PAKE-343253 format. One record per residue (C-alpha): residue in three letters; x, y, z. Coordinates in steps of 0.001 Angstrom, whole numbers, m for minus. Example, Ala and Ser with C-alpha at 12.3 -4.5 7.8 and 13.67 -1.06 7.14 Angstrom:
> ALA, 12300, m4500, 7800
> SER, 13670, m1060, 7140
//
This chain:
> MET, m23483, 89588, m42979
> LYS, m20514, 87320, m42374
> SER, m19542, 86801, m38719
> ALA, m16226, 88280, m37631
> LEU, m15515, 85255, m35444
> PRO, m12776, 83049, m36968
> LEU, m14629, 79725, m36677
> ALA, m18134, 80875, m37595
> ASP, m20156, 78129, m39355
> ILE, m17468, 75501, m38624
> VAL, m18378, 72212, m36929
> VAL, m15490, 70471, m35156
> LEU, m15534, 66816, m34088
> VAL, m13628, 66539, m30793
> THR, m12325, 63015, m30181
> ARG, m10506, 63606, m26872
> PRO, m11361, 61533, m23775
> ALA, m14638, 62794, m22311
> HIS, m13101, 64439, m19237
> GLN, m10730, 66483, m21424
> THR, m13268, 67972, m23826
> PRO, m15001, 70850, m21942
> HIS, m12173, 73401, m22133
> LEU, m11446, 72754, m25817
> ARG, m15136, 72862, m26729
> ALA, m15522, 76162, m24871
> LEU, m12600, 77621, m26823
> ILE, m14105, 76462, m30127
> GLU, m17458, 78008, m29288
> ALA, m15833, 81254, m28113
> GLU, m14360, 81551, m31629
> GLY, m17792, 81104, m33205
> GLY, m17560, 77398, m34017
> GLN, m19708, 74445, m33050
> SER, m18320, 71279, m31505
> ILE, m19467, 67693, m31259
> ALA, m17870, 65436, m28642
> PHE, m17179, 61889, m29772
> PRO, m14610, 60352, m27385
> VAL, m12654, 57614, m29141
> LEU, m10204, 57129, m26275
> GLU, m10594, 56447, m22579
> ILE, m7930, 56808, m19895
> GLN, m8104, 53613, m17862
> ASP, m6288, 52225, m14851
> PRO, m3351, 49933, m15641
> SER, m4195, 46252, m15846
> ASP, m1743, 45650, m12963
> ASN, m509, 48510, m10789
> SER, 1565, 46441, m8343
> ALA, 4846, 47640, m9895
> VAL, 3740, 51281, m9582
> VAL, 2685, 50810, m5953
> SER, 6092, 49312, m5189
> LEU, 7868, 52204, m6912
> ILE, 5816, 54775, m4978
> GLN, 7181, 53333, m1753
> ARG, 10686, 54092, m3091
> LEU, 10078, 57652, m4261
> ASP, 12679, 58994, m1847
> GLU, 15382, 57267, m3932
> PHE, 14787, 59514, m6955
> ASP, 16179, 62931, m7840
> ILE, 13723, 63955, m10591
> ALA, 10164, 62903, m11444
> ILE, 8930, 63578, m14970
> PHE, 5211, 63716, m15713
> ILE, 4367, 63179, m19376
> SER, 784, 64457, m19292
> ALA, m2065, 65726, m17146
> ASN, m3468, 62192, m17217
> ALA, m208, 60923, m15717
> VAL, m498, 63531, m12964
> THR, m4052, 62587, m12038
> LYS, m3465, 58848, m12023
> ALA, m119, 59093, m10193
> MET, m1156, 61592, m7526
> ASP, m4345, 59693, m6770
> LEU, m2133, 56686, m6031
> ILE, 619, 58541, m4162
> LEU, m970, 61147, m1906
> PRO, m3439, 58908, m14
> HIS, m457, 56839, 1168
> ARG, 2488, 59196, 1525
> ASP, 3736, 62752, 1153
> TRP, 5648, 63900, m1895
> PRO, 9404, 63874, m1050
> SER, 10532, 67465, m472
> HIS, 13819, 66985, m2369
> LEU, 12237, 65352, m5437
> GLN, 12234, 67791, m8355
> ILE, 9290, 67760, m10751
> ALA, 9666, 68115, m14513
> VAL, 6835, 68329, m17036
> VAL, 6460, 68492, m20792
> GLY, 3927, 71334, m20869
> THR, 1856, 73914, m19046
> ARG, m1350, 71854, m18849
> THR, 564, 69180, m16950
> ALA, 2003, 71859, m14648
> GLU, m1505, 73169, m13975
> ALA, m2686, 69651, m13116
> LEU, 120, 69344, m10560
> GLN, m794, 72693, m9013
> GLU, m4256, 71289, m8346
> TYR, m2530, 68739, m6082
> GLY, m467, 71412, m4348
> GLN, 2736, 70569, m6208
> THR, 5158, 73074, m7738
> VAL, 6907, 72336, m11021
> ASP, 10668, 72874, m11106
> ILE, 11451, 72149, m14767
> CYS, 9229, 72991, m17765
> PRO, 9860, 74189, m21338
> GLU, 8819, 77751, m22064
> GLU, 7665, 76951, m25593
> LYS, 7105, 73978, m27907
> PHE, 5754, 71761, m25161
> ASN, 7101, 68328, m26076
> SER, 9751, 65829, m25035
> GLU, 12354, 67353, m27329
> SER, 11965, 70775, m25705
> LEU, 12200, 69289, m22212
> LEU, 15385, 67440, m23150
> ALA, 16922, 70673, m24453
> LEU, 16748, 72352, m21018
> PRO, 20013, 72626, m19022
> GLU, 18502, 70698, m16094
> MET, 17899, 67740, m18390
> ARG, 21385, 67809, m19866
> ASN, 23290, 67479, m16598
> VAL, 21745, 64270, m15300
> ALA, 24715, 61919, m14985
> ASN, 24240, 59519, m12039
> LYS, 20796, 60934, m11236
> LYS, 17810, 58672, m10646
> ILE, 14761, 59723, m12649
> VAL, 11233, 58303, m12644
> ILE, 8949, 58931, m15631
> PHE, 5206, 58842, m14930
> ARG, 3418, 57962, m18154
> GLY, 845, 55701, m19801
> GLU, 1538, 52170, m20945
> GLY, 3485, 52052, m24186
> GLY, 4579, 55683, m24253
> ARG, 7401, 57134, m26364
> GLU, 10905, 56016, m25461
> LEU, 12687, 59209, m26528
> LEU, 12950, 60681, m23029
> ALA, 14202, 57525, m21385
> GLU, 16658, 56655, m24146
> THR, 18139, 60158, m24301
> LEU, 18449, 60537, m20534
> ARG, 20118, 57122, m20246
> GLU, 22620, 58206, m22900
> ARG, 23360, 61210, m20679
> GLY, 24125, 58937, m17726
> ALA, 20836, 58915, m15815
> ASP, 19262, 55875, m14161
> ILE, 15671, 55695, m15498
> GLU, 12562, 53891, m14240
> HIS, 9043, 54077, m15664
> ALA, 5860, 54317, m13627
> GLU, 3064, 53387, m16040
> VAL, 23, 54732, m14214
> TYR, m2644, 54440, m16919
> ARG, m3477, 52812, m20210
> ARG, m5375, 54033, m23232
> GLY, m8386, 52075, m24397
> LYS, m11548, 52373, m26406
> PRO, m14228, 54025, m24289
> ALA, m17020, 52181, m22583
> ASP, m20485, 52767, m23990
> ILE, m21350, 56471, m23874
> PRO, m24886, 57558, m24855
> GLY, m24986, 59049, m28319
> THR, m21513, 57909, m29358
> THR, m21910, 54694, m31313
> PRO, m20015, 53670, m34450
> LEU, m23274, 54007, m36406
> ASN, m23655, 57618, m35266
> LEU, m20045, 58353, m36173
> GLU, m20484, 56916, m39657
> HIS, m23645, 59005, m40067
> LEU, m21860, 62197, m38992
> LEU, m19118, 61563, m41513
> ILE, m21132, 60558, m44558
> THR, m23735, 63335, m44147
> GLY, m21033, 65989, m44232
> LYS, m21967, 67528, m40888
> ILE, m18305, 67717, m39794
> ASN, m15827, 70242, m41219
> ILE, m12689, 69223, m39317
> ILE, m11688, 66613, m36707
> VAL, m9418, 67114, m33697
> ILE, m7004, 64228, m33053
> THR, m4688, 64304, m30028
> SER, m2871, 60957, m30168
> ASN, m1998, 58126, m32512
> GLU, m4232, 55832, m30450
> SER, m7168, 58198, m30986
> LEU, m6534, 58192, m34726
> ARG, m6472, 54390, m34841
> ASN, m9643, 54093, m32752
> LEU, m11444, 56681, m34887
> TRP, m10454, 54805, m38034
> GLU, m11730, 51489, m36658
> LEU, m14990, 52986, m35365
> ALA, m15723, 54796, m38635
> GLY, m16503, 51615, m40554
> THR, m15804, 51008, m44224
> THR, m18001, 53836, m45522
> GLY, m16848, 56299, m42883
> GLN, m13210, 55497, m43625
> GLN, m13686, 56581, m47218
> VAL, m14854, 59965, m45921
> LEU, m11980, 60179, m43445
> LEU, m9488, 59834, m46297
> HIS, m10542, 63320, m47425
> MET, m11340, 64904, m44058
> PRO, m9288, 67836, m42663
> LEU, m7617, 67123, m39315
> ALA, m6257, 69327, m36540
> VAL, m3639, 67267, m34698
> MET, m1497, 67652, m31596
> SER, 1868, 66681, m33091
> PRO, 3744, 65969, m36332
> ARG, 3787, 62260, m35372
> ILE, 0, 62159, m35653
> ALA, 151, 63903, m39033
> THR, 2570, 61216, m40209
> ALA, 266, 58467, m38925
> ALA, m2632, 60043, m40827
> GLN, m596, 60015, m44029
> GLU, 227, 56347, m43456
> LEU, m3500, 55600, m43266
> GLY, m3908, 57294, m46648
> ILE, m5558, 60490, m45432
> THR, m4804, 62991, m48164
> CYS, m6630, 66096, m46981
> HIS, m5076, 69041, m45135
> THR, m3650, 68150, m41709
> SER, m2979, 71172, m39500
> VAL, m463, 70623, m36660
> ALA, m867, 72488, m33373
> PRO, 2091, 74819, m32689
> GLU, 1794, 73902, m28987
> ALA, 610, 70617, m27492
> ASN, m2397, 72039, m25673
> ASP, m5970, 73185, m26310
> GLU, m4864, 76651, m27373
> GLY, m2499, 75070, m29881
> LEU, m5365, 73020, m31304
> ILE, m7443, 76168, m31723
> ALA, m4534, 77760, m33596
> ALA, m4356, 74676, m35845
> ILE, m8084, 74874, m36611
> LYS, m7778, 78577, m37396
> ALA, m4799, 77897, m39668
> TRP, m6863, 75358, m41595
> ARG, m9801, 77782, m41763
> SER, m7564, 80471, m43246
> THR, m6700, 78124, m46123
> GLN, m10418, 77705, m46830
> ASP, m11002, 81456, m46848
> ASP, m8089, 81950, m49246
//
């Protein structure tokens, strides 16, 4: 008898950084699926954090602090709070609810957050982000992040500084996650769909897959966090179904996997 659970008999390869996989894997399994963790990205400290340390000493100068991700929260707060209190006047803006939850873990309250479609575009559409002329704004992010927020806010008259508190890299050796194992997983057909949450993850996965694994990836379904990742997959030549999460969080990824599964059932 067929299981009533939406992801029964589906095996999902989760490529998120290791510390971000447990919640997503639990959601997959709650829907009847199986998950395999293969981190292709690691959140690392910046190569030089002297500029960030200097900026932290000047936090009182700013009107708004924007946190791009939960990773930005963790890395920033671990640098800030051992040395100083958060300025009481400094408003906090975030792109999505997961980032807001990360801030709550540090005792911080979010002032500005989209109610749906958790991305930079939705944050910029809020009234608080439109009336920013002459305001000083700091954006906590990873190295090499998108420039949309900064460019748009500058056009609206804000003074913008970046605090790059982490960088994305290939993970250090993790038992059981070698390129050879990844190639084996792909060519033996054990994986039904792969979760990709950033362009960097997609590039790392592609490089780690090897020549044979890449040929499989070209026809492998993906569940991705944003349309930008779907575009990057197309540019690599991936021709199979790419399902985009309606929200940039774990629940959105589950919805994307379910949407793909419904096309298989049809």
